[in-house]
Biopython code that builds the backbone (N, CA, C, O; Angstrom):
import numpy as np
from Bio.PDB.StructureBuilder import StructureBuilder

atoms = [
    (1, "MET", "N", (-100.876, -59.579, 55.753)),
    (1, "MET", "CA", (-100.023, -61.151, 55.301)),
    (1, "MET", "C", (-100.498, -61.929, 54.904)),
    (1, "MET", "O", (-101.667, -62.280, 55.067)),
    (2, "ARG", "N", (-99.242, -62.629, 53.942)),
    (2, "ARG", "CA", (-99.869, -63.529, 53.193)),
    (2, "ARG", "C", (-99.605, -65.090, 54.290)),
    (2, "ARG", "O", (-98.866, -65.043, 55.273)),
    (3, "ALA", "N", (-100.376, -66.401, 53.861)),
    (3, "ALA", "CA", (-100.609, -67.045, 54.660)),
    (3, "ALA", "C", (-99.561, -68.286, 53.480)),
    (3, "ALA", "O", (-99.802, -68.378, 52.277)),
    (4, "PHE", "N", (-98.762, -68.872, 53.995)),
    (4, "PHE", "CA", (-97.650, -70.455, 52.967)),
    (4, "PHE", "C", (-98.924, -70.666, 52.407)),
    (4, "PHE", "O", (-99.331, -70.126, 51.379)),
    (5, "PHE", "N", (-99.842, -71.853, 53.447)),
    (5, "PHE", "CA", (-100.605, -72.495, 53.190)),
    (5, "PHE", "C", (-102.154, -71.744, 53.721)),
    (5, "PHE", "O", (-102.067, -70.733, 54.419)),
    (6, "GLY", "N", (-103.469, -72.261, 53.375)),
    (6, "GLY", "CA", (-104.486, -71.772, 53.170)),
    (6, "GLY", "C", (-104.897, -70.590, 52.602)),
    (6, "GLY", "O", (-104.703, -70.373, 51.406)),
    (7, "LEU", "N", (-105.656, -69.497, 53.607)),
    (7, "LEU", "CA", (-106.294, -68.203, 52.779)),
    (7, "LEU", "C", (-105.575, -67.388, 53.409)),
    (7, "LEU", "O", (-104.885, -67.707, 54.377)),
    (8, "ASN", "N", (-105.677, -65.930, 52.799)),
    (8, "ASN", "CA", (-104.829, -65.077, 53.033)),
    (8, "ASN", "C", (-105.974, -64.240, 53.229)),
    (8, "ASN", "O", (-107.007, -64.314, 52.563)),
    (9, "SER", "N", (-105.683, -63.184, 54.467)),
    (9, "SER", "CA", (-106.869, -62.793, 55.224)),
    (9, "SER", "C", (-107.733, -61.923, 54.195)),
    (9, "SER", "O", (-108.943, -62.133, 54.108)),
    (10, "GLU", "N", (-107.187, -61.071, 53.518)),
    (10, "GLU", "CA", (-108.152, -60.350, 52.168)),
    (10, "GLU", "C", (-109.395, -61.159, 51.647)),
    (10, "GLU", "O", (-110.583, -60.867, 51.520)),
    (11, "TYR", "N", (-108.370, -62.733, 51.296)),
    (11, "TYR", "CA", (-109.579, -63.282, 50.890)),
    (11, "TYR", "C", (-110.777, -64.154, 51.968)),
    (11, "TYR", "O", (-111.682, -64.876, 51.550)),
    (12, "ILE", "N", (-110.385, -63.752, 53.876)),
    (12, "ILE", "CA", (-111.510, -64.349, 54.186)),
    (12, "ILE", "C", (-112.355, -63.116, 54.707)),
    (12, "ILE", "O", (-113.480, -63.102, 55.207)),
    (13, "GLU", "N", (-111.352, -61.945, 54.401)),
    (13, "GLU", "CA", (-112.561, -60.459, 54.722)),
    (13, "GLU", "C", (-113.604, -60.552, 53.523)),
    (13, "GLU", "O", (-114.730, -60.145, 53.810)),
    (14, "ASP", "N", (-113.447, -60.946, 52.433)),
    (14, "ASP", "CA", (-114.010, -60.544, 51.446)),
    (14, "ASP", "C", (-115.606, -62.031, 51.422)),
    (14, "ASP", "O", (-116.780, -61.861, 51.093)),
    (15, "VAL", "N", (-114.958, -63.225, 51.876)),
    (15, "VAL", "CA", (-115.899, -64.027, 52.136)),
    (15, "VAL", "C", (-116.722, -63.730, 53.414)),
    (15, "VAL", "O", (-117.929, -63.973, 53.417)),
    (16, "TYR", "N", (-116.076, -63.189, 54.548)),
    (16, "TYR", "CA", (-116.760, -62.795, 55.493)),
    (16, "TYR", "C", (-117.848, -61.777, 54.580)),
    (16, "TYR", "O", (-118.953, -62.281, 54.383)),
    (17, "GLU", "N", (-117.608, -60.336, 53.992)),
    (17, "GLU", "CA", (-118.266, -59.160, 53.997)),
    (17, "GLU", "C", (-119.652, -60.164, 52.644)),
    (17, "GLU", "O", (-120.803, -59.739, 52.554)),
    (18, "GLN", "N", (-119.247, -61.219, 51.932)),
    (18, "GLN", "CA", (-120.503, -61.840, 51.262)),
    (18, "GLN", "C", (-121.298, -62.557, 51.923)),
    (18, "GLN", "O", (-122.432, -62.621, 51.449)),
    (19, "MET", "N", (-121.007, -63.415, 53.332)),
    (19, "MET", "CA", (-121.935, -63.921, 54.378)),
    (19, "MET", "C", (-122.966, -62.973, 54.828)),
    (19, "MET", "O", (-124.167, -63.198, 54.977)),
    (20, "PHE", "N", (-122.201, -61.678, 55.056)),
    (20, "PHE", "CA", (-122.924, -60.714, 55.662)),
    (20, "PHE", "C", (-123.824, -60.103, 54.433)),
    (20, "PHE", "O", (-124.939, -59.828, 54.876)),
    (21, "PHE", "N", (-123.758, -59.930, 53.635)),
    (21, "PHE", "CA", (-124.566, -58.969, 52.761)),
    (21, "PHE", "C", (-125.536, -60.501, 51.957)),
    (21, "PHE", "O", (-125.845, -60.228, 50.798)),
    (22, "MET", "N", (-125.745, -61.148, 52.157)),
    (22, "MET", "CA", (-126.616, -62.463, 52.061)),
    (22, "MET", "C", (-126.836, -62.667, 52.741)),
    (22, "MET", "O", (-127.902, -63.283, 52.758)),
    (23, "ASN", "N", (-126.047, -62.390, 54.287)),
    (23, "ASN", "CA", (-127.711, -62.852, 55.609)),
    (23, "ASN", "C", (-128.222, -61.702, 55.354)),
    (23, "ASN", "O", (-129.318, -61.967, 54.861)),
    (24, "TYR", "N", (-128.054, -60.192, 55.399)),
    (24, "TYR", "CA", (-128.638, -59.030, 55.419)),
    (24, "TYR", "C", (-129.705, -59.058, 54.421)),
    (24, "TYR", "O", (-130.891, -58.814, 54.646)),
    (25, "THR", "N", (-129.280, -59.319, 53.501)),
    (25, "THR", "CA", (-130.548, -58.844, 52.202)),
    (25, "THR", "C", (-131.186, -60.251, 52.386)),
    (25, "THR", "O", (-132.358, -60.017, 52.683)),
    (26, "GLY", "N", (-130.952, -61.889, 52.350)),
    (26, "GLY", "CA", (-131.757, -62.297, 52.355)),
    (26, "GLY", "C", (-131.975, -63.463, 53.370)),
    (26, "GLY", "O", (-132.428, -64.540, 52.980)),
    (27, "ASN", "N", (-131.676, -63.258, 54.567)),
    (27, "ASN", "CA", (-132.008, -63.652, 55.568)),
    (27, "ASN", "C", (-131.390, -64.707, 55.566)),
    (27, "ASN", "O", (-132.048, -65.573, 56.140)),
    (28, "TRP", "N", (-129.993, -65.233, 55.026)),
    (28, "TRP", "CA", (-129.954, -66.728, 54.629)),
    (28, "TRP", "C", (-128.812, -66.465, 56.038)),
    (28, "TRP", "O", (-128.268, -65.479, 56.536)),
    (29, "SER", "N", (-128.832, -68.284, 56.376)),
    (29, "SER", "CA", (-128.515, -68.327, 58.001)),
    (29, "SER", "C", (-127.107, -68.488, 58.027)),
    (29, "SER", "O", (-126.877, -69.152, 57.016)),
    (30, "ILE", "N", (-125.808, -68.215, 58.721)),
    (30, "ILE", "CA", (-124.389, -68.362, 58.220)),
    (30, "ILE", "C", (-124.409, -70.029, 58.000)),
    (30, "ILE", "O", (-124.019, -70.261, 56.855)),
    (31, "THR", "N", (-124.598, -70.742, 58.418)),
    (31, "THR", "CA", (-124.573, -72.320, 58.007)),
    (31, "THR", "C", (-124.894, -72.403, 56.890)),
    (31, "THR", "O", (-124.041, -72.895, 56.152)),
    (32, "GLU", "N", (-126.170, -71.998, 56.277)),
    (32, "GLU", "CA", (-126.461, -72.026, 54.791)),
    (32, "GLU", "C", (-125.096, -71.398, 53.870)),
    (32, "GLU", "O", (-124.385, -71.999, 53.065)),
    (33, "LEU", "N", (-125.048, -70.194, 54.249)),
    (33, "LEU", "CA", (-123.868, -69.151, 53.421)),
    (33, "LEU", "C", (-122.920, -70.643, 53.234)),
    (33, "LEU", "O", (-123.062, -71.381, 52.259)),
    (34, "TYR", "N", (-122.071, -70.877, 54.216)),
    (34, "TYR", "CA", (-120.525, -71.430, 54.708)),
    (34, "TYR", "C", (-121.030, -72.709, 54.057)),
    (34, "TYR", "O", (-120.021, -73.324, 53.711)),
    (35, "SER", "N", (-122.237, -73.472, 53.694)),
    (35, "SER", "CA", (-121.871, -75.078, 53.665)),
    (35, "SER", "C", (-122.634, -74.616, 51.801)),
    (35, "SER", "O", (-122.915, -75.553, 51.053)),
    (36, "LEU", "N", (-122.838, -73.269, 51.373)),
    (36, "LEU", "CA", (-122.554, -72.949, 49.581)),
    (36, "LEU", "C", (-121.270, -73.373, 49.239)),
    (36, "LEU", "O", (-120.260, -73.327, 49.942)),
    (37, "PRO", "N", (-121.452, -73.986, 47.568)),
    (37, "PRO", "CA", (-119.764, -73.671, 46.952)),
    (37, "PRO", "C", (-119.661, -71.926, 46.940)),
    (37, "PRO", "O", (-120.272, -70.962, 47.400)),
    (38, "VAL", "N", (-118.226, -72.283, 45.923)),
    (38, "VAL", "CA", (-118.221, -70.485, 46.293)),
    (38, "VAL", "C", (-118.635, -70.296, 44.998)),
    (38, "VAL", "O", (-119.075, -69.150, 44.899)),
    (39, "GLY", "N", (-118.693, -70.863, 44.015)),
    (39, "GLY", "CA", (-119.427, -70.095, 42.809)),
    (39, "GLY", "C", (-120.648, -69.655, 43.162)),
    (39, "GLY", "O", (-120.796, -68.444, 43.323)),
    (40, "LEU", "N", (-121.819, -70.604, 43.360)),
    (40, "LEU", "CA", (-122.667, -70.267, 43.901)),
    (40, "LEU", "C", (-123.418, -69.157, 44.668)),
    (40, "LEU", "O", (-124.456, -68.525, 44.470)),
    (41, "ARG", "N", (-122.323, -69.183, 45.771)),
    (41, "ARG", "CA", (-122.375, -68.062, 46.554)),
    (41, "ARG", "C", (-122.627, -66.458, 46.168)),
    (41, "ARG", "O", (-123.409, -65.568, 46.500)),
    (42, "ARG", "N", (-121.191, -66.672, 45.024)),
    (42, "ARG", "CA", (-120.862, -65.741, 44.244)),
    (42, "ARG", "C", (-121.743, -64.902, 43.417)),
    (42, "ARG", "O", (-121.858, -63.678, 43.488)),
    (43, "TRP", "N", (-122.487, -65.891, 42.447)),
    (43, "TRP", "CA", (-123.897, -65.635, 41.389)),
    (43, "TRP", "C", (-124.505, -65.028, 42.522)),
    (43, "TRP", "O", (-124.130, -63.862, 42.650)),
    (44, "PHE", "N", (-125.737, -65.608, 43.850)),
    (44, "PHE", "CA", (-126.049, -65.216, 44.905)),
    (44, "PHE", "C", (-125.919, -63.834, 44.935)),
    (44, "PHE", "O", (-126.708, -62.938, 44.633)),
    (45, "VAL", "N", (-124.489, -63.819, 45.461)),
    (45, "VAL", "CA", (-124.007, -62.114, 45.284)),
    (45, "VAL", "C", (-124.593, -61.323, 44.613)),
    (45, "VAL", "O", (-125.512, -60.538, 44.847)),
    (46, "LYS", "N", (-123.661, -61.710, 43.226)),
    (46, "LYS", "CA", (-124.156, -60.866, 41.751)),
    (46, "LYS", "C", (-125.226, -60.428, 41.778)),
    (46, "LYS", "O", (-125.554, -59.248, 41.906)),
    (47, "ARG", "N", (-126.300, -61.947, 41.578)),
    (47, "ARG", "CA", (-127.490, -61.519, 41.172)),
    (47, "ARG", "C", (-128.492, -60.807, 42.704)),
    (47, "ARG", "O", (-129.712, -60.645, 42.679)),
    (48, "THR", "N", (-127.978, -60.623, 43.390)),
    (48, "THR", "CA", (-128.952, -60.217, 44.667)),
    (48, "THR", "C", (-128.215, -58.764, 43.991)),
    (48, "THR", "O", (-129.203, -58.379, 43.366)),
    (49, "ILE", "N", (-127.445, -58.005, 43.783)),
    (49, "ILE", "CA", (-126.852, -56.508, 43.556)),
    (49, "ILE", "C", (-127.793, -56.327, 42.497)),
    (49, "ILE", "O", (-128.808, -55.684, 42.764)),
    (50, "LYS", "N", (-127.605, -56.884, 41.071)),
    (50, "LYS", "CA", (-128.493, -56.898, 39.663)),
    (50, "LYS", "C", (-129.561, -56.430, 40.506)),
    (50, "LYS", "O", (-129.576, -55.200, 40.541)),
    (51, "GLN", "N", (-130.296, -56.875, 41.072)),
    (51, "GLN", "CA", (-131.714, -57.352, 41.169)),
    (51, "GLN", "C", (-132.090, -56.001, 42.172)),
    (51, "GLN", "O", (-133.098, -55.296, 42.197)),
    (52, "LYS", "N", (-131.102, -55.968, 42.810)),
    (52, "LYS", "CA", (-131.435, -54.755, 43.983)),
    (52, "LYS", "C", (-131.238, -53.222, 42.807)),
    (52, "LYS", "O", (-132.028, -52.279, 42.844)),
    (53, "ASP", "N", (-130.234, -53.280, 42.007)),
    (53, "ASP", "CA", (-129.598, -52.422, 41.207)),
    (53, "ASP", "C", (-131.346, -52.039, 40.188)),
    (53, "ASP", "O", (-131.999, -51.000, 40.089)),
    (54, "ASP", "N", (-131.489, -52.986, 39.798)),
    (54, "ASP", "CA", (-132.828, -53.232, 38.877)),
    (54, "ASP", "C", (-133.907, -52.046, 39.627)),
    (54, "ASP", "O", (-134.043, -50.892, 39.220)),
    (55, "GLU", "N", (-134.692, -52.718, 40.938)),
    (55, "GLU", "CA", (-135.518, -52.130, 41.509)),
    (55, "GLU", "C", (-135.489, -50.641, 41.824)),
    (55, "GLU", "O", (-136.484, -49.923, 41.722)),
    (56, "HIS", "N", (-134.232, -50.200, 42.231)),
    (56, "HIS", "CA", (-133.814, -48.823, 42.252)),
    (56, "HIS", "C", (-133.907, -48.524, 40.973)),
    (56, "HIS", "O", (-134.844, -47.817, 41.344)),
    (57, "GLU", "N", (-133.867, -48.373, 39.905)),
    (57, "GLU", "CA", (-133.451, -48.391, 38.613)),
    (57, "GLU", "C", (-135.459, -48.045, 38.278)),
    (57, "GLU", "O", (-135.881, -46.979, 37.829)),
    (58, "ALA", "N", (-136.022, -48.817, 38.514)),
    (58, "ALA", "CA", (-137.274, -48.870, 38.313)),
    (58, "ALA", "C", (-138.025, -47.745, 39.639)),
    (58, "ALA", "O", (-138.884, -46.903, 39.378)),
    (59, "TYR", "N", (-137.511, -47.971, 40.899)),
    (59, "TYR", "CA", (-138.267, -46.838, 41.766)),
    (59, "TYR", "C", (-137.840, -45.517, 41.272)),
    (59, "TYR", "O", (-138.717, -44.686, 41.038)),
    (60, "GLU", "N", (-136.565, -45.214, 41.079)),
    (60, "GLU", "CA", (-136.381, -43.936, 40.510)),
    (60, "GLU", "C", (-136.959, -43.305, 38.987)),
    (60, "GLU", "O", (-137.513, -42.215, 39.134)),
    (61, "LYS", "N", (-136.933, -43.638, 38.045)),
    (61, "LYS", "CA", (-138.030, -43.662, 36.999)),
    (61, "LYS", "C", (-139.982, -43.368, 37.454)),
    (61, "LYS", "O", (-140.745, -42.674, 36.783)),
    (62, "ALA", "N", (-140.288, -44.004, 38.525)),
    (62, "ALA", "CA", (-141.695, -44.092, 39.162)),
    (62, "ALA", "C", (-141.686, -42.568, 39.865)),
    (62, "ALA", "O", (-142.599, -41.751, 39.976)),
    (63, "GLN", "N", (-140.487, -42.526, 40.233)),
    (63, "GLN", "CA", (-140.226, -40.762, 40.651)),
    (63, "GLN", "C", (-140.193, -40.319, 39.912)),
    (63, "GLN", "O", (-141.183, -39.621, 39.696)),
    (64, "GLN", "N", (-139.606, -40.309, 39.359)),
    (64, "GLN", "CA", (-139.703, -38.988, 37.968)),
    (64, "GLN", "C", (-140.985, -38.905, 37.503)),
    (64, "GLN", "O", (-141.529, -37.807, 37.383)),
    (65, "LYS", "N", (-141.675, -40.185, 37.156)),
    (65, "LYS", "CA", (-142.993, -40.400, 36.435)),
    (65, "LYS", "C", (-143.953, -39.500, 37.221)),
    (65, "LYS", "O", (-144.737, -38.629, 36.843)),
    (66, "SER", "N", (-143.681, -39.928, 38.299)),
    (66, "SER", "CA", (-145.198, -38.819, 39.481)),
    (66, "SER", "C", (-144.511, -37.313, 39.908)),
    (66, "SER", "O", (-145.207, -36.447, 40.438)),
    (67, "ARG", "N", (-143.783, -37.209, 39.760)),
    (67, "ARG", "CA", (-143.562, -36.006, 40.018)),
    (67, "ARG", "C", (-143.607, -34.470, 38.281)),
    (67, "ARG", "O", (-143.565, -33.240, 38.241)),
    (68, "ARG", "N", (-143.728, -35.808, 37.017)),
    (68, "ARG", "CA", (-144.328, -34.706, 36.253)),
    (68, "ARG", "C", (-145.698, -35.288, 35.827)),
    (68, "ARG", "O", (-145.728, -35.690, 34.663)),
    (69, "SER", "N", (-146.529, -35.378, 36.352)),
    (69, "SER", "CA", (-147.909, -35.404, 36.104)),
    (69, "SER", "C", (-148.437, -34.543, 37.568)),
    (69, "SER", "O", (-149.635, -34.336, 37.764)),
]
sb = StructureBuilder()
sb.init_structure("model")
sb.init_model(0)
sb.init_chain("A")
sb.init_seg("    ")
for serial, (resi, resn, name, xyz) in enumerate(atoms, 1):
    if name == "N":
        sb.init_residue(resn, " ", resi, " ")
    sb.init_atom(name, np.array(xyz, "f"), 0.0, 1.0, " ", f" {name:<3s}", serial, name[0])
structure = sb.get_structure()
């Protein structure tokens, strides 16, 4: 359902997913997340995902190296 004024349900769902992710991975409070500007919140989400991917890749490389030894 699209709202004539305001935000549609898909947008709100995306906002809630971002807030959950940042709370779960970084212990941000809902108040902190709610008061962040949208662009900054999105940047933190993308940057956190990149960091987690980089850490996972480093872990995988270390696992492969230890198996060869």
